[in-house]
C-alpha positions as protocol buffer text, in pm:
chain_id: "A"
residue {
  index: 1
  type: MET
  ca { x: -741 y: -2099 z: -1711 }
}
residue {
  index: 2
  type: TRP
  ca { x: -546 y: -1802 z: -1848 }
}
residue {
  index: 3
  type: PHE
  ca { x: -485 y: -1669 z: -1497 }
}
residue {
  index: 4
  type: ARG
  ca { x: -370 y: -2013 z: -1380 }
}
residue {
  index: 5
  type: SER
  ca { x: -142 y: -2068 z: -1679 }
}
residue {
  index: 6
  type: GLY
  ca { x: 19 y: -1730 z: -1610 }
}
residue {
  index: 7
  type: ASN
  ca { x: 116 y: -1842 z: -1257 }
}
residue {
  index: 8
  type: GLU
  ca { x: -177 y: -1649 z: -1106 }
}
residue {
  index: 9
  type: VAL
  ca { x: 10 y: -1319 z: -1105 }
}
residue {
  index: 10
  type: SER
  ca { x: -198 y: -1097 z: -1336 }
}
residue {
  index: 11
  type: HIS
  ca { x: -388 y: -852 z: -1121 }
}
residue {
  index: 12
  type: ARG
  ca { x: -571 y: -731 z: -1431 }
}
residue {
  index: 13
  type: GLN
  ca { x: -706 y: -1078 z: -1513 }
}
residue {
  index: 14
  type: TRP
  ca { x: -812 y: -1139 z: -1153 }
}
residue {
  index: 15
  type: ARG
  ca { x: -981 y: -797 z: -1136 }
}
residue {
  index: 16
  type: ASP
  ca { x: -1164 y: -873 z: -1461 }
}
residue {
  index: 17
  type: VAL
  ca { x: -1295 y: -1204 z: -1326 }
}
residue {
  index: 18
  type: LEU
  ca { x: -1414 y: -1041 z: -1004 }
}
residue {
  index: 19
  type: GLY
  ca { x: -1576 y: -759 z: -1199 }
}
residue {
  index: 20
  type: GLU
  ca { x: -1772 y: -1002 z: -1415 }
}
residue {
  index: 21
  type: LEU
  ca { x: -1888 y: -1197 z: -1112 }
}
residue {
  index: 22
  type: LYS
  ca { x: -2004 y: -877 z: -943 }
}
residue {
  index: 23
  type: VAL
  ca { x: -2179 y: -731 z: -1249 }
}
residue {
  index: 24
  type: GLN
  ca { x: -2344 y: -1059 z: -1348 }
}
residue {
  index: 25
  type: ARG
  ca { x: -2429 y: -1166 z: -992 }
}
residue {
  index: 26
  type: ALA
  ca { x: -2807 y: -1170 z: -1050 }
}
residue {
  index: 27
  type: THR
  ca { x: -2796 y: -1368 z: -1373 }
}
residue {
  index: 28
  type: ILE
  ca { x: -2487 y: -1585 z: -1343 }
}
residue {
  index: 29
  type: ASP
  ca { x: -2543 y: -1962 z: -1361 }
}
residue {
  index: 30
  type: VAL
  ca { x: -2320 y: -2070 z: -1073 }
}
residue {
  index: 31
  type: PRO
  ca { x: -2391 y: -2445 z: -1097 }
}
residue {
  index: 32
  type: THR
  ca { x: -2292 y: -2450 z: -1464 }
}
residue {
  index: 33
  type: LEU
  ca { x: -1979 y: -2244 z: -1397 }
}
residue {
  index: 34
  type: ARG
  ca { x: -1884 y: -2484 z: -1118 }
}
residue {
  index: 35
  type: VAL
  ca { x: -1906 y: -2776 z: -1360 }
}
residue {
  index: 36
  type: CYS
  ca { x: -1702 y: -2590 z: -1621 }
}
residue {
  index: 37
  type: ALA
  ca { x: -1442 y: -2489 z: -1363 }
}
residue {
  index: 38
  type: ALA
  ca { x: -1408 y: -2852 z: -1253 }
}
residue {
  index: 39
  type: GLU
  ca { x: -1369 y: -2969 z: -1612 }
}
residue {
  index: 40
  type: VAL
  ca { x: -1073 y: -2739 z: -1668 }
}
residue {
  index: 41
  type: GLY
  ca { x: -921 y: -2777 z: -1321 }
}
residue {
  index: 42
  type: VAL
  ca { x: -986 y: -2433 z: -1175 }
}
residue {
  index: 43
  type: THR
  ca { x: -1252 y: -2509 z: -915 }
}
residue {
  index: 44
  type: ASP
  ca { x: -1035 y: -2363 z: -641 }
}
residue {
  index: 45
  type: LEU
  ca { x: -997 y: -2035 z: -831 }
}
residue {
  index: 46
  type: PHE
  ca { x: -1369 y: -2019 z: -903 }
}
residue {
  index: 47
  type: GLU
  ca { x: -1456 y: -2063 z: -537 }
}
residue {
  index: 48
  type: LYS
  ca { x: -1192 y: -1807 z: -436 }
}
residue {
  index: 49
  type: ALA
  ca { x: -1326 y: -1559 z: -693 }
}
residue {
  index: 50
  type: GLN
  ca { x: -1684 y: -1606 z: -576 }
}
residue {
  index: 51
  type: LEU
  ca { x: -1582 y: -1529 z: -218 }
}
residue {
  index: 52
  type: ALA
  ca { x: -1375 y: -1228 z: -320 }
}
residue {
  index: 53
  type: ALA
  ca { x: -1652 y: -1090 z: -545 }
}
residue {
  index: 54
  type: SER
  ca { x: -1914 y: -1116 z: -271 }
}
residue {
  index: 55
  type: CYS
  ca { x: -1694 y: -937 z: -17 }
}
residue {
  index: 56
  type: GLY
  ca { x: -1590 y: -642 z: -226 }
}
């Protein structure tokens, strides 16, 4: 939400999100995060971050 509200321009915030997804890959509860992302209107960013984290 913070990244979105800042017009999606903070490379630091995006890098932090990707880092968390990479580090927590084995234990992250993706279904729950999907629900939370939908509730706050950032499903598109969550899906984009998941793709980016799995490729890098």
